[in-house]
NUKOL-423058 format. One record per residue (C-alpha): residue number from 1; residue in one letter; x, z, y. Coordinates in nm, 2 decimals. Each point is the difference from the previous one (the first is absolute). Layout:
# residues N
resi / resn / c1 / c3 / c2
NUM / A / X / Z / Y
...
This chain:
# residues 83
resi / resn / c1 / c3 / c2
1 / M / 0.60 / 1.15 / -1.08
2 / S / -0.13 / -0.20 / -0.29
3 / E / 0.07 / -0.36 / -0.08
4 / S / -0.34 / -0.10 / 0.14
5 / Q / 0.10 / 0.12 / 0.35
6 / A / 0.24 / -0.13 / 0.26
7 / L / 0.13 / 0.19 / 0.30
8 / W / 0.16 / -0.18 / 0.30
9 / S / 0.17 / 0.13 / 0.31
10 / L / 0.05 / -0.27 / 0.27
11 / A / 0.19 / 0.03 / 0.32
12 / E / -0.16 / -0.14 / 0.32
13 / G / -0.01 / -0.38 / -0.02
14 / E / 0.09 / 0.00 / -0.37
15 / A / -0.23 / -0.22 / -0.22
16 / L / -0.08 / -0.02 / -0.37
17 / S / -0.20 / -0.24 / -0.21
18 / F / -0.15 / 0.06 / -0.34
19 / T / -0.26 / -0.11 / -0.25
20 / V / -0.26 / 0.27 / -0.10
21 / G / -0.03 / 0.10 / -0.36
22 / P / -0.05 / 0.02 / -0.28
23 / G / -0.34 / 0.11 / 0.10
24 / A / -0.15 / 0.08 / 0.34
25 / R / 0.19 / 0.24 / 0.24
26 / Q / -0.07 / 0.22 / 0.30
27 / L / 0.26 / -0.02 / 0.27
28 / R / 0.02 / 0.33 / 0.18
29 / V / 0.21 / 0.06 / 0.32
30 / S / 0.14 / 0.35 / 0.00
31 / S / 0.18 / -0.03 / 0.33
32 / G / 0.06 / -0.25 / 0.28
33 / R / -0.19 / -0.33 / 0.05
34 / L / 0.00 / -0.32 / -0.21
35 / W / -0.11 / -0.35 / 0.05
36 / L / -0.13 / -0.16 / -0.32
37 / T / -0.06 / -0.37 / -0.05
38 / Q / -0.17 / -0.16 / -0.29
39 / P / 0.01 / -0.38 / -0.02
40 / G / -0.32 / -0.19 / 0.00
41 / R / -0.16 / -0.19 / -0.29
42 / P / -0.26 / -0.29 / 0.02
43 / E / -0.28 / 0.25 / -0.05
44 / A / 0.14 / 0.27 / 0.24
45 / P / 0.20 / -0.01 / 0.32
46 / S / 0.33 / 0.18 / 0.04
47 / E / -0.02 / 0.36 / 0.12
48 / D / 0.21 / 0.21 / 0.23
49 / V / -0.06 / 0.37 / 0.01
50 / W / 0.17 / 0.29 / 0.18
51 / L / 0.02 / 0.32 / -0.20
52 / Q / 0.09 / 0.34 / 0.14
53 / A / 0.11 / 0.33 / -0.17
54 / G / -0.29 / 0.12 / -0.21
55 / Q / -0.17 / -0.34 / -0.04
56 / S / -0.02 / -0.20 / -0.32
57 / L / -0.11 / -0.34 / -0.11
58 / A / -0.11 / -0.14 / -0.34
59 / L / 0.21 / -0.29 / -0.13
60 / A / -0.12 / -0.23 / -0.28
61 / S / 0.21 / -0.06 / -0.30
62 / G / 0.22 / -0.31 / 0.04
63 / S / -0.03 / -0.02 / 0.38
64 / H / 0.31 / -0.07 / 0.20
65 / C / 0.07 / 0.23 / 0.29
66 / A / 0.26 / 0.05 / 0.27
67 / I / 0.04 / 0.32 / 0.20
68 / Q / 0.21 / 0.08 / 0.30
69 / A / 0.06 / 0.33 / 0.16
70 / A / -0.09 / 0.03 / 0.37
71 / A / 0.15 / 0.35 / 0.00
72 / S / 0.20 / 0.15 / -0.29
73 / A / -0.25 / 0.02 / -0.28
74 / R / -0.05 / 0.13 / -0.35
75 / S / -0.27 / -0.15 / -0.22
76 / C / -0.10 / 0.03 / -0.36
77 / G / -0.18 / -0.26 / -0.22
78 / V / -0.20 / 0.18 / -0.28
79 / P / -0.28 / -0.10 / -0.23
80 / P / -0.34 / 0.10 / 0.14
81 / K / -0.18 / 0.29 / -0.17
82 / S / -0.31 / -0.22 / -0.05
83 / W / -0.05 / -0.36 / 0.06
């Protein structure tokens, strides 16, 4: 795994918060189910998203995120191939 990637394994109920970057990232769930929350800004409301194994979500650089595992989960944050 390169410096530009991060891999997390979370037990059921375990949570993690992070700031995306440098640069945009793609959050990919390889197993389990995650609940992702991104706080709102004046120009955009907060967002809650459920992600299951095989799903991914684009995350903007500098955004703050929190994830929580609904079932034991593994996820990876990697730079997108093209943005």
